[in-house]
N, C-alpha and C positions, 0 to 999 in steps of 0.2 A: 543688169543687177537688180533684185528685187528691193524695194524701199521698205515695204511691209511684208512680215512673214504672215502665212496663213495662220487662223486662229488655233488650228489643232497643233501647229508645231510650237507655238508659245506655251501651251499647258504644261504645267509642272506636275510631276507625281510626287506625292509626299509619303513618308515612310509610315507604316501602320501606328509606331510608336509617337510620331508627330500628330498624326491625326487623333490619336487618343487623349493626348494633352491639349490640342487644339479644341477638340469636343468639350473638355472640361472647362475649358476658358469661355467657350461659348454658353454653356449652361449658367456658368458663374454670371456672365454679363446679363443674360436674359432673366434670371432670377433676382439678382441684387439691383439690377436698374429697371427692373420691371417693364423691359422693353416691349413686351407683347401687349401692353395696355395702349400703345401708339398705333392707332389705325394705319398711319402711314409708314410703318416699318418696312424697311427694304433689306435686302441682303448686304448692301454697301453699309448701311446704318449698323447692322450688327456685325460686320467685318470691323468697322470703325471702333466700336465700342470693345470689341475684344481684342483689338491690336493685331489682327489678322487681315490677310488678304481675301478677296471675293472669292478667289479660287479655293483657298484653304478651306472656308466656310462651306461651299458648295460641295467639295469632296468629302468633307466630314459629314454632312447630312446624306449624301449619296452613299456613303460607306454603311450607314444606319439604315439604309432602305426608305429614307425620308425625303421630301421635298420641302423647300423652304416653308411653303404655306402649311403644310401638314405640322412641320415642328413648331410654328408660330402658334397654330390653330389648337395644338395639343395643351399648350400652357393657358390659352384663352378659355378652352373647355374646363380645364381643371379650375380656374378662377371663377367661371360661371357656376359650376357645381357648388364650390364654397359659398358663393353668395346666395345660391338657391337654398343651400342648407341652413343658412343664417336669416332667412326671411322670414317675418311674421306670417302666421297662417293667413290672416286677414289680408295681407299685402300679396298682390300676386302680378306685380308690373314686371314682367319678363322683359320688357323693351328696356327698362332701366337697367336691369341686369346685363343685358346684351351689350349696352353702351359702356357700362363700367368694366365689362371683361375685354374691351377692346374691339369688340364686332361693330361693324358699321350699322347693322339693323338686326331686329329680332328674327326676320327671315334667314339672314346668314347664320345666326346663332343655331336656329332650327335646322337648317341644311347640315352644317357641320356635325351637330349633335346626331342627326341621322345617320350620317356617313361614318361618324368614329365610334358611335355607342349603339346605334341601332334603333333609337328612340328619339323622339323630339324633346326639347327642353319643357315644353308644357306636359308632357307625360311624366317626366322626372318631378316637376312641381306636384302634379297631381298624386303621385305616388308619395310623396313626402308628407302632403297634407292627409292622406289616408292613413299612413303610419303614426302621425300625431294624434289622430282621432281616439 
């Protein structure tokens, strides 16, 4: 007799309705708790804060075509863009923006901006400065 079932047999399939409701919970937890600002956020943390299982969170994100990292980084990018928009023209400390947006470094902010938006955070800042002149 098997003592442990293989992982693929223990996975549960959730209904589309349940996944929609669960995604709303995940979004609410992410926005209200500003969990994306935590650099050490994990899928377990998000599941615990949303009162869901890790598998439910994973399936919700997978159904939307997102990985956990992409989902969290989308919130972080939005936060960084808001912070850049509120920056003083003389102040151009993107490293501080990166850290306050939940990124570990300026390099990770630039990498994610390039991957998601097609331009780096520095280019976004320069465009903003040019528009204000």
